[in-house]
Structure formats: C-alpha cells, structure tokens
C-alpha positions in Angstrom: -68.2 158.1 97.8 -68.2 160.1 100.8 -71.0 162.2 99.7 -73.0 159.2 99.2 -72.8 157.8 102.5 -75.5 160.0 104.2 -78.4 157.5 103.2 -76.4 154.4 104.4 -75.3 156.4 107.3 -78.9 156.5 108.0 -79.1 153.1 106.9 -77.1 150.7 109.1 -76.2 150.1 112.5 -74.2 148.2 115.1 -72.1 148.6 118.3 -68.4 148.6 118.4 -67.9 146.7 121.4 -65.6 143.8 120.1 -65.4 141.6 123.1 -68.7 141.7 124.5 -70.8 141.2 121.2 -68.3 138.3 120.5 -68.9 136.4 123.7 -72.8 137.0 123.6 -73.5 135.3 120.4 -71.6 132.1 121.8 -73.8 132.2 124.6 -76.9 132.4 122.9 -76.1 129.8 120.2 -75.0 127.4 123.2 -78.3 127.8 124.8 -79.9 127.3 121.4 -81.6 123.8 120.6 -79.6 121.9 118.0 -80.9 122.3 114.5 -82.5 119.3 113.0 -80.5 117.7 110.1 -83.7 118.0 107.9 -84.4 121.9 108.9 -85.5 124.0 106.0 -82.8 126.1 104.3 -83.0 129.6 103.9 -80.5 131.1 101.4 -79.3 134.6 102.3 -78.5 135.9 98.6 -77.3 139.4 98.7 -74.4 141.9 99.1 -72.2 143.1 102.1 -75.3 143.7 104.4 -75.5 139.8 104.2 -71.9 139.0 103.8 -70.9 140.3 107.3 -68.4 142.8 106.1 -65.8 143.3 108.7 -67.4 141.1 111.2 -66.1 138.2 113.1 -67.4 134.7 112.1 -70.8 134.4 113.7 -71.8 138.1 113.7 -73.2 138.5 110.4 -76.9 138.7 109.5 -77.4 135.2 108.4 -75.9 133.6 111.3 -77.5 135.8 113.9 -80.8 135.3 112.0 -80.4 131.5 112.2 -79.8 131.7 116.0 -82.9 134.0 116.6 -85.0 132.0 114.5 -84.0 128.7 116.4 -84.1 130.3 119.5 -87.8 131.2 119.0 -88.6 127.7 118.0 -88.4 128.1 114.4 -86.2 125.2 113.0 -84.1 126.5 110.2 -80.7 126.7 108.7 -79.4 129.7 106.9 -76.7 129.7 104.6 -74.7 132.9 103.8 -74.5 133.5 100.1 -73.8 137.1 100.6 -71.1 138.8 98.5 -69.5 142.2 99.4 -69.6 144.8 96.6 -72.2 142.7 94.6 -74.3 144.7 92.2 -77.7 143.4 91.1 -76.0 142.5 87.6 -73.1 140.4 89.4 -75.7 138.6 91.6 -77.5 137.6 88.7 -74.7 136.1 87.0 -73.7 134.0 89.9 -77.7 133.0 90.9 -77.6 129.6 88.7 -74.0 128.6 89.9 -75.1 129.3 93.6 -78.2 127.5 93.5 -77.0 124.5 91.7 -74.4 124.1 94.2 -76.5 124.0 97.4 -76.3 120.9 99.0 -79.8 121.2 99.9 -82.6 122.8 97.6 -83.4 126.2 99.6 -87.0 126.5 101.0 -86.6 130.2 101.0 -84.4 132.7 99.4 -83.8 136.0 101.0 -82.9 138.6 98.3 -81.0 141.4 99.6 -79.6 143.7 96.8 -79.3 147.1 95.1 -77.4 149.0 97.6 -74.4 149.1 95.5 -76.1 149.9 92.2 -77.5 152.9 94.0 -74.2 154.0 95.6 -72.8 153.7 92.1 -75.6 155.8 90.4 -76.5 152.7 88.2 -80.0 153.4 86.3 -82.7 152.3 88.4 -84.2 150.6 85.4 -81.3 148.3 85.2 -81.4 147.5 88.9 -85.1 146.5 88.4 -84.6 144.3 85.4 -81.8 142.2 87.4 -83.9 141.9 90.4 -86.7 140.7 88.4 -84.6 138.2 86.4 -83.3 136.9 89.9 -86.8 136.7 91.2 -88.4 135.0 87.8 -85.4 132.5 88.1 -86.5 131.7 91.6 -90.3 131.3 90.3 -88.9 129.1 87.4 -87.4 126.7 90.3 -90.3 127.0 92.4 -88.1 128.5 95.2 -90.1 131.0 97.1 -88.4 134.4 97.6 -88.5 137.1 100.3 -87.1 140.8 99.3 -85.2 143.1 101.8 -85.5 146.4 100.2 -83.1 149.4 100.0 -84.0 153.1 99.5 -81.7 155.8 97.5 -80.0 158.5 99.2 -81.7 161.8 99.1 -78.5 163.3 97.5 -79.1 161.2 94.5 -81.8 163.7 93.3 -85.3 163.5 93.3 -85.6 161.8 89.9 -83.4 158.9 90.9 -85.4 158.5 94.1 -88.5 158.3 92.5 -87.4 155.8 89.9 -85.4 153.7 92.6 -87.5 153.5 95.9 -90.6 151.8 93.8 -88.3 149.1 92.8 -88.9 146.8 95.7 -92.7 147.2 96.4 -93.3 146.8 92.8 -91.5 143.5 92.3 -92.7 142.3 95.6 -96.2 142.4 94.3 -95.4 141.3 90.9 -93.7 138.0 92.1 -96.0 137.5 95.3 -92.9 137.6 97.6 -93.0 139.2 101.1 -91.1 142.3 101.3 -89.2 144.1 104.2 -89.5 147.7 102.6 -86.0 149.0 103.9 -83.7 146.6 105.5 -81.7 149.1 107.4 -84.8 150.8 109.1 -84.0 149.4 112.6 -80.7 151.1 112.7 -81.4 154.3 110.6 -79.7 157.3 112.0 -77.8 155.5 115.0 -74.2 156.5 114.4 -73.2 154.6 117.5 -74.1 151.4 115.3 -72.0 152.0 112.5 -68.5 150.8 111.7 -65.9 153.6 110.9 -66.8 153.5 107.1 -70.3 154.9 108.2 -71.8 152.4 105.9 -71.9 148.9 107.3 -73.4 147.9 110.8 -71.4 146.4 113.6 -72.3 143.2 115.5 -74.9 144.9 117.8 -76.3 146.6 114.7 -76.9 143.4 113.1 -78.8 142.2 116.2 -81.0 144.9 115.7 -81.9 144.3 112.0 -82.1 140.8 112.8 -84.6 141.6 115.9 -86.8 143.8 113.5 -87.1 141.2 110.4 -87.1 137.9 112.1 -90.7 137.8 112.5 -91.3 138.5 108.9 -88.6 135.7 107.7 -90.3 133.4 110.2 -93.7 133.9 108.5 -92.5 133.8 105.1 -90.7 130.4 106.0 -93.9 129.2 107.2 -95.7 130.2 104.2 -93.1 128.3 102.0 -93.3 125.1 104.1 -97.2 125.2 104.3 -96.8 125.0 108.1 
C-alpha cells in the first residue's frame, strides 16, 4: 500500500492545524444566509474523499461545499453519501438504496469514485463498467450527474495508467455529464495539506479542493435546475 501512495500523495491536501480550521468553518457558516427549505439538493456519492475521513463534523467536502455555494449566493443543500473504502462495485450495489431513501430527490449527484479501485489494482474495465452503470441508473431516474475524476498512480505502470485515466472523460462525454478531470488537482504535491497517512486531505486541504471545484458544481447545478 505504501508504494501506491505517491499518486495520492500528489493527490490530496489539507492543513493540520486542528483548532483554527474547526473554528473558521463555524464563523463562515454563521455568516452564511440560511438555506431555504426548498433549496435544490446535491448528493455527494463517493468514497472517503467525500466522506470526510478523519475530519471533524463540518470539515469534509460536502459540508464545506455547501457553505461555499451558499456564501456565494447559490442556494443548495449538499448531502454526504460518501463511504470510506468504497470501490465502484460497492457503490454501484448501494446506489439504488441510497437514492430510494433520500427525503428529497437530488437535483444533482456528484460521483466521486475509482480511487480505491486503482489502489487495489482492480481492472480498469471493471471500474469503467461500474461507473457506467451508476451513471446509467442516474440517467434512467432523470437525475443529472457530475463526475469528479481520479488519475492512476504512475507506479501502476503505463498499461494500467493508459487504461484507467481515460475512463472519466470518456464516460462524461457518453453521459453528457460535467467533469472535474482530477478531483485532487488543487492540492497535488503539497505534503503540508495531507494527513499523516499521506492519502487523505486535512480540513484546509478540503477547503482548497472546494475553492477549485465550487464554480464547476455551481454551473452544473444551474444547468440541472434550468436557471
């Protein structure tokens, strides 16, 4: 596992200053206008990078994205449906249950999966088939989706990289889904923004990712609502 970390060491970020980051979000949230009860719902369906692995409540990607969107005048409620350790196969198995048990039908679903497939060396063809099935189910339910992509670690080998990396742009084009090509691009290579596992972002790293992706999410949400 340690030998597979370099990609995600180049792929995640956050600042380990426990107290300040936890106070800052509170201040931002308190200054953000209240979210209307009928605000559109964004479902963040992914793995530990959405789930907020080893972060305090409110510090993960979904709650920080929600705060950033609303602070920028984009009314939205972001639901965290991230599960740490999820492969695309596991996520595919739980998709219908997750959707069926939402109180409100999502206006937009963010799909952020595949990193665990890559770290485990699972066949890229399987990853693509599972993501395709997830996006197809969302299409059937007429729920717009947005992909946040992943890249394979160079040490997986050229053949693996050449098979894995095109998955996300190809599926985005096929399903007409907006794409963030590499979810971790904003924090790549910054060890100061990593937890001690060298794989997951700290709270400040999450903020960097939010800053880099919130405009794309806002654009996708506007397209989904027709506004």
